[in-house]
Phi, psi and omega in degrees: 000317179295320180294324179295320180296318180297318180297317179296318180297317179296321179295317179296319180296317180296321179295322179296315180298319180297322179295316180298317181297321180295319179297316181297319180296319179297318180296317181294321180292324181290311179078180180277127179282122182215155171264154180231164175215148182279147168282125188244136173284132182203158175283131180246124179284130181268090178249115181253138181243140181223151177253147180197186181241138179286136181234156172295146181294321172218156174208148183218141168275131181264107182222148174282170183287332184241149177260170179078020178249152179276142177276123180281302180214144169249120193266358182226162177241166175300132182098346179288141172275139180232153178257162179296129181088358182291139178288123183250322186220139169243142181253171180307120186270008186305307182296322179297315181297322179297315180289332177293320176298318179297323178296318179299322180294315181294321178297318179296318180298316180295322179296328178283326183283331185299313177296325179296318179295317181296333178274356179087015182280336178227164184278167176297323180297321181292318180289327177294322178296319179294320179293321179296319178296321178296316181297319179297317182292324177296321179293321178299315181294320180297318179294319179295324178295321175299323182288327182270349177240102182262120185246159180280129177281348182222163170272133182180209183232139177285121183248352178204144176222119189251359181222168171240162178302134181097345179291158174270121180289130179246255182243329181294137180303146178290314181222163171230129182241133177241139172270114184248005170220100006277177171249178176218157175230129176261121185243136174264119186242141180299145185300335182297339182262005183304316180293337186272338183274127183232148174297133180096348181290143182287149178223131175268142183228135176230152176230148186296327186283350174236070182297139178088349179261137176239131179252143185252130175233180177223151176289120182254340182202136174242120180293136188283342184246150178263152174280115184293338181280328182249350183056043177233161175233154183269141176231131177262125180250124179268125186239113175300145184212050185298327181274000180059031179289316181272156181223147174302140180099346178291147177275127186230155173243128181250144182236121181253126175270107186256026177093207181215163178217164175277128181231177176240114186255136173228158175302137184296336180291343181284338186268130180240158180252132178290127182298131177085005178210175178267007183292138174246146180210165174210177181245123177261136180279125179248117177062026178066003184229343184235148176257127178249121180284126181238130171281134184230156171255126189258136176260225185273159176277134177232093185065236179263015178239164182229144180277125179262115183282329178202150176115340181222142178255150177305139178095341178287144179268135179239146179284140181235354177225165180055034185293329181292341181267351185271155174208168182297121181090003180292142174283141183229159171232123185279124179287139181262358183289000000 
């Protein structure tokens, strides 16, 4: 009886082990159910976006040539539009008037001496000295006139006024003028795009305070040297602003269309990030039954797909579902739904 019990127990144990092995074998044969999508060769548009600040295309401090002079009149206010060459400020004309009177005297003296010289009454040296004195006095008066009449060197808008009429000019500029049509944006671009950026190429610009609006500019200047610390180069973008919609100081985003290249696109859901590192990877289907973990280098996003720079070839199938259950060498079953 005791021997019979031992035999029965051994038989039951053997049957149990066989059952577990069969279940495990079935699981391995079945594999992880996943959907796949092909890696596709496609043209990828190279659109790069950069952030920057809008600046006036030109700006000038309006100051006279000499300090310590009294301001006679300031003819404009902050916000006024001015044209190139427009008279903005006049200074105390006292010294100018004194020298102007002296010029009249020198001109009269020269006018009296010239007929005498022509008649042979004085030497060539004497008339030359009189002419030289006249030229010097004319230059003095011309310079003083420039000093008492301060004009704008550019067309723009007055953005600052630091004095009132009658003040004594010291060092601070009397006015500040900015040219705001056009405007400019200085953008720092990575060195890899240096060959692709050309003067005259179009650039799109957006600002947060005007959502949905896009402004068009063009590359007007490319700085010839790169910054060795950042490996970037500066590009100046000229932006028309006839409606005065944009203003200096606004935060802007610029978009450069740098052409296109051939890429390999996969659904973005297929790409995963390794925890604790910047590594990206996905699972490639091998022979319809195995998952192979591949490290990949990721490029730009194109809709719901991502450009794979290295790690996957066009035509290969990649897993897009049940990714948390997959591992390198895992058996898979491809869903047909």
